[in-house]
N, C-alpha and C positions, 0 to 999 in steps of 0.2 A: 635369429628368431626371438621374438618378444617373449618375455617370461610370463606375461599376463597383462590384462587391461584392468586398470584401477579406476573405480568410480567413486568420487568423493562428494559428499553432500554438504555444501556450504550454506544452504538455505532451502526453504520450501518443503521441509518434512517436519512434522510435529507442530506446524504453524501455518497460518494463512499469510502468503506474501513472502518476500525475500527470496524468490525462486532463483537458485543458482546451483549448477552441478558441474563438476570438473571430471573429464574423462582423459585418462593418461595412459600412454603406451611408450615405453622407452623414454626418449627425450622429447616427446610431443604431448602437449596438453591442449585440449579444446574445452571451452567453457560454454555451457548451455544456459542462456539467459542470465540476466543480471538485474533482478528486480528489487524494489524497495518494499519495506513493510511500513505500516501506519502506526503511529504512537497510540498507546492506550492511556487509560486514566491514571496510571502510575508513572507517567512520563511528562510531567508539567513542563510546558515550554518547548518540547521537542518537536521538530518539524517532520522528521522522517527517521526510519530505522534502516540501516544497510548491514551488509554482511561483514564479518571479520574475515578479511582476505589475506591474513598473514601467510597462509600456505602459498597463495598465488604470488605474493611479493617475494617469498623465499625462492620460488621457482619461475620468476618472471621471464628468464631466458628460454624457458620451455613452452610458454604460452603462445600458441600459433594463431588463435582467433577466438572471437566470441560469436556464437551461433545463436541468433535471436529468433525465437519462434513466432512472436507477434508483438504488437506495440503497446500493450497495457503496462501501466506503471509498475505492477508487481513483477514485470519481466524486463523492463528497460530502465526503471527509475534510478537504479544504483550506478548505471554506466558512467556518468560524469565522474563519480568518485573512484570507481574501479579503473577507468582508463587513465586517470591522472597518475595512478601509482603503478599500473601494469598495462602499458599501451600495447595494443595489438589490433589486427584487422577485425572489422565487424561485418557479419553477413546477415542479411534479412531481406524481406520484401521491400518494394519501393515505398509503401506507406509506412512500414516500420522504420525504415531509415530516415524518411522525412520527419517523423515524430522525434527520432533521436537527435537529428540535426537541429530541430527547433529547441530541444532541451539543452543542447550544448551551446546555444547562443548565450546562455546565462553563465557559461564557463568558458570564456574565450581562450583561456590558456590550454584547454584540452583539445587536441587535434584528433581527427578521426580519419582512418582509411576505410572507406565503406564499399561493400560490394553488393549490389542488388541481385537477387536471385528470383527465378520464376518457378512455378510448380513443375516438378519432375526434373529440374535441373540438378546437376551433380557437380560437386567441387571436391578436389583432392586437397586435404590440408594435413601435411605431415603423414602420419601413419593411417589417417582416417579418410575414407571415401564417404561423403555425406550427400544423400539425396533428400531434396525438399519435397514433401508430399502435401498437397493442398488439403486443408480441413476447414470445416465451418466453425466459426466462433462468433462472438459478439463484436468482433472487429475484423475488417477485411485484411487480406494479406497474412493469414495465419497458416502455420506449417506444423506437420509432424515431421520427424527426422528419422531416416533410415541410415544408420551409421555402420558401415562395414569396417571391421577391425580385424587384426590378425587372429583373434579368438572367436570370430563369428559376428553376426549382425546384432547391433543394439537398436531396438525400435523405441523411440521416444515420442509419445503421443502429443506432447504439448497440450495446450488447452483446446478442447474440441467438443463438438456436438455433431450429430448426423441429421442434417436438415434436407429432406428430400425435395423441398420446394424453396430453395435458397433464393433470396432476393435478386442476386446477380446471375442466377442460373448455374453457378459453380457449386456443385455438391461436394461433400467430402469424397475424396478419391478412393472409394472402396475397392474399385477394380485393382488399382495399383497396390493398395495395402494387402489385398488378397494374394497378388502375385508375390509380393515380398514374403508373406507368410508361408506360401507353398515352397518357396526356395529354401526356407529355414531361417528362423530367428532364434538366436541364443538367449537374448534377454529383452524383455519388454519393460519399459518404465512408463506407467500409466497414471494420468491425472485422476484424482480421487474426490474432487470437490463435492459432487452431487451424488455420491455413491449411496447415500441414505435415502434418496428419492426414487420411488418405484416408477416404472413406466418409461415413457419417451418424452424428451423435451419438446416444447411447443415450437412450431416453425415461426421464424421471424416474419414470414409473409402473412401469417394470420394476425400478427400484431398490426401490420399495416392495414388490413381489412377492418380491424376493430377501431383503429384511429380514424379511419375515414368516416365512421358513423358520427363522430363529433364535428367533423367538417360539415356534414349534412344537417345535423340538428342545431348547430350553432352558427348559422349563416350570417347572422347580424351581430354575433358576439366576437370579442377579441379573444384569440386563442393563444395559449402558452403551452409549450411542451418542455418539460424538464427531464433530461435523460443523461446517461453517461456520454460524455463528449466523444469518446472513441468509437461509439456504435455508428459507423459510417453508413451501414446498410439502412439503418432506421432513419438517419439523416436524409438519405436519398429518397426513401419513401415519403418523408415529410415534404421534401422539395417537390416531388412529383405531385403530391396531393395539393400543394399550394398552387401549382400551375393549373391543375384541374379546376380548382375552386377560386381562381383569380385572387390569390393573396400574395402580398410581398412578404419576404422572409427577413427577419433580423436575428442575427446570432448575438448572444449576450453571455458574458462570462469569459474570463481569460482563456481557460482551456478549450472552451467551445470554439472561440474565434481561432485559436492556434490550430486545432485539429481540422476545422472546416477549411481554413486557408491552405493547409498542407495538402489535404485530400483534393481540393479543387485544383491546386497547382499541378498535381501529377495525374489528374484525370480520374482518380478513384471516386470522386464525387463530381456529378455533372449538374450544372445549372447555368442559366443565362445570367450574365452580370446585371441586367436590368431588373431581374426578379429578386435581387438581394439588396437590402437597404441597411443603412446604419441605424443603430438603436435610437439615436437622437432624432431621426426622421419619422419615427412611428406616429408621433402626434399629428403629422401632416395627412394621415389617412384615416378613413372611417374604421371603426372597430372591426367590421366584417371584412376588411381588406388586408389585415396583417396577421402574421403568425410569428411569434417570438419563441425561438428555440434557445434554451438557457441551461446553465448549470444549477446545482443546488438540490438535486433529487435525494441526496443523502443528508440534507440538513447541515451542510458544511457552514461553519460560522460566518465567513465573509463572502459566501457565494451570492450570486445575483438574486436568486429566488429568496433566500433568507433575508437579504436586505430589503427586497420588495415587501416581504411579509411583515416587516416591522416599520415600514414607511421610511427606511433609510436609503432609498435609491431615488435620486432626484429626477432621473429621466423617465421613470414609470411610476404611476400611482395605481395600485390595485383597487378595483371597484366592483360594483354589482353586475356589470356587463362583461365580466371576465370569466373564462373557463380555463382552469389550470390543470393540466394533465401530468401527473407524475409517472412517467413511463420508465420506471426502474424499480426493481425490488430493493427493499432496505437491506443493506449488508448487515449481518449479525453484529450487534453492538450499537447500530445507528438508529434503532427503532424509536427511541425516545426523542431524538433530534428531529426525525422525520415527522413524528406525531405533533411535535411542537409547531413545526412549519405549517402542517395541515390545519391545525387549530387557528393559528394566526391568520392564515389566508381566508378561512371561513369567516372569521371575525371581521375581515375587511370587506366582506360581502360577496366574495368570489365563489363560484362553483368549483369544487376540487374533485378531480377524478384520480383515484389511485388504485394500485394493483389488486388490493383485497376485494374490490368491487367489480373490476373489469379486467379482462385479459389484455393488458396493454404493455406487458413486458414478457419477453422470452429469455430465459437464461441461456448463456453461451456455453454452458457446461453439460456434458453428457449425464443422463440419468442411468439407472441400473440396466435397462434393456439395451441402451446404446453401448454401455461398457461390455455387456455380454457379447454383442456383435463384434466389437473391436477385439476382444480376447479370442473369439472364434476365428476371426480372419488372420490375426497375427500368429496365433498358436505357438507361443514361445516355449522354450525349454525352461527358462527361469523367469520369475516375475518379481518386480519391485514396485510397489505403489508409491507415488509421490504426490506433491501438490495437495496438501491437506493436513489437518490436525491428526493426532495419533488415532483418534477414533475413526477417522475417515480411512486412514491407511489400513487399520485392522479390518474394517468392513470390506475394503477392496480386496485385501488378501484372502478373506473368507470367500468372496465371490469368485476369485480366480481358482480357488480350490474346488468349488462346486462346478466350475467349468472344466475341470479335469487336470489342472496343474498340480503336481505332487506338493504336499505341504512342505517337504524338505527343500523344495526348489523355490520357495517363496520367502523373501526376507523383508521385514519391516524396518526401514532404516531410521536411525536417530541422527540428529544434527551432528556433523563432524565425523560420521562413520566413513570408513573406507572399505569398499568391497573389491574383491579381485575376481575377474572373470577369466577362467582358463577353459581349455577344451573339456566340456562335460562337467564343469564345476563352477560354483559361485559361492564365495565365502567371505566373512568379515576378516580383515587383516590388520585392523588397527583404527586409529583415528587421527584427525588433523585438528589444528586450532580452529575453533568455531565460536559463534556467538553473535551478538548484536553490537553494532556501533551506532550511537545516537547522534544524529546530525541536528545542530541547532544554529541557525544562521550560517556563519562561516566556520563555526567550531564543531568538533566531533569528539566524542568520548565513549567509554564503555558503559554498559548498563549498570555497573556497580560503582560508577564514578562518584566522587565526593560532591560534584556539582549537582547531580541528580538527587543524591541523598539530602543535600541541603534544601533543594527545592521542595522535596516531599515534606520535610519538617516544616518549612515555611507555609506550605499549603495546608497542612493539617493542624499545626499548633502555633504558628505565628513566630514573632521575634520580640525579644526584650533587649534593649540597649541600655547599659548602665554607665554613667559618667561619674568619675570620682576625681576631685582635685586634692592634692596632698602637699605637705611641706617637704621639700626635697632634702632637708637636713634631718628632721625628726621622724618623718613618715606619718605624721598626724594628718587625719582627714580635715581639710579646711573648707571644702565645698562639696555638696552632694551628700549622699549619692542621688544623682538625678536619673530618673528612669523614664524611658520612652518605650511604649509597646505598640505593636501593630499586629492585628489579626490574632490577638491573644485574649484580651479581656473585653467583655461587653461593658457598656457604660455604667451599669449598676455595680459591676465587679470592680471597675476602676476605683470607685469611691471606697469600696469595702476593703480592697487588698493592697492598694498602692503604698500606704504608710507601712503596712506589714512587710511589703517587699523591701522597702528601704531599710527597715529594722533588720531584716534577714541579712542584707549585705553587711551592715555594721557588725552584726553578731558573728558573721562568718570571719570577718577580719580579726575580731577580738578572740574568738574561740580558737582559731588556728594560729594565733600569735603572729599575724602577718605584719611585717614591717614594709610598708609601701615604698620606702626610700631605699631599702637594702636588698630585699628578697628578689628572686628571679621573677621578672614580669610574667613570663609564660606560666610559671607555677601559680602565681597569684590569680591570673585570669582563669585557670582551670579550676582552682578551688572555689572561686566565686561562682563560676558557671555551674559547677556541681551542686552547690548549696542552693542557688536560686532555682535551678531546675527541680530540685527535690521539694522546695517550698511550693512551687506552682503545681507540681504533681500531687502534693498532699491537699492543697486548698481548692484547686479548680480542675484536677485530673487532666492536666495538659503539661507537655514537656516542650517548651518553646526553644528555639535557638537563642542562646544568650551570648551577648558580646559585651565584654567589660573594657571600658576605655579609661586609662589611667593617665593623669597629667600632673606632673610636679611643678611647683612654682620655681622661677629662675632665681 
């Protein structure tokens, strides 16, 4: 008999992104999702952020599989890095697996054993019996999970909304969720993203109706729609509208092309091949005969839309007969980038339609009323909010309490927490290694690595390189000090302070009685660095990175 079921939080709590949760019973571990996080302004040069999976590496022989709820980057983006260190089977919908396989093409050394599952299908993995329950989200093939364990059922909502008029006709499986709830759920883990928003999320079908208005009003205009590439249901609505209004469709942007290709290949997206054209062929059609669906709704620096807005996209030039629809809400933190793109496009003469003025985007996340319904249907004994910053977790916990769950049965987890579920009890039992690993090109390091610290210094205060030539016998300075700065001094400051900086170096050598020929090179560099940084701190209020290069004559 199992002692208890342990739930560990490797990501996705107290943060947006990096979703990953490990559930463990005896010698079996299953991992729910493996998503990436996006770098912030304090991470110059970083491409993505993934989890510290030290615990999984230490227990790799116990990991039985990765259960992926859906194909968004914050749920699948870390898989190439995780599978490389802890290989195991991957379970998900056909679209989710197609997107994962696309991603793994960039990591040919990583092999995957994938199992496609359908709604209401059940798989037995070690000590766990897992049922996949269909839910609506902003990507097709999304699941909630009902996980039967020796200590009761754990219901994991995944990312969800309740859309009664879903584009594909498949609504969130409330009937099955209700059945699971009536049979008894020990623990519910619920996503918290939109808990601060009152009411009910808008249907994706309504977005389609609103988009159609622009096809009607802009019959002679060239239409662009920029959206999240993964929103296949909206892509389908746009393809259908293009057929209705006799427009050819061109997909533009790497992720848009990858997702549409994958969705078309497995039949999740339906279109006749003759209705889709390459972006290079757009010029062969009249403006009213084309629709361009592209990336860049978040103002991503090298995205197709951003490059078009600055005239840096040679295949398309934006003009006065273009209508550009930003069919996506700005992710918090991206507002300034989005506003910049909007302004640039307007300056190009285009008409720009965005969410603040029109209902052209529907969130894929449940709002408060939908969360209430989910809590009612599942009716768990214990509740743990996930998928959100701490303020979201706290708000969701308060909502669960108002819905009748005892406060002592609600736990707000921190990153690295371990909870143990036993019969009629849920408690914290310790923690595991956790945190962020920063991925940069082919390299990776911790958030407190010296590489990141150096980049932050370079970004904020610049660099000062000092070159000194000296007599190898006497230690006397014979050339220099030569000083080169980058990102440190403005042109007027160069004239004012460069001679003073050279004098500072010579004074440091003299005052500290340094013998360049005999003293330890490391000690000399540290002393010069300390004194030069202090000089710039005093004169220009900056502390640059200082590198001292010493060269003796032969």
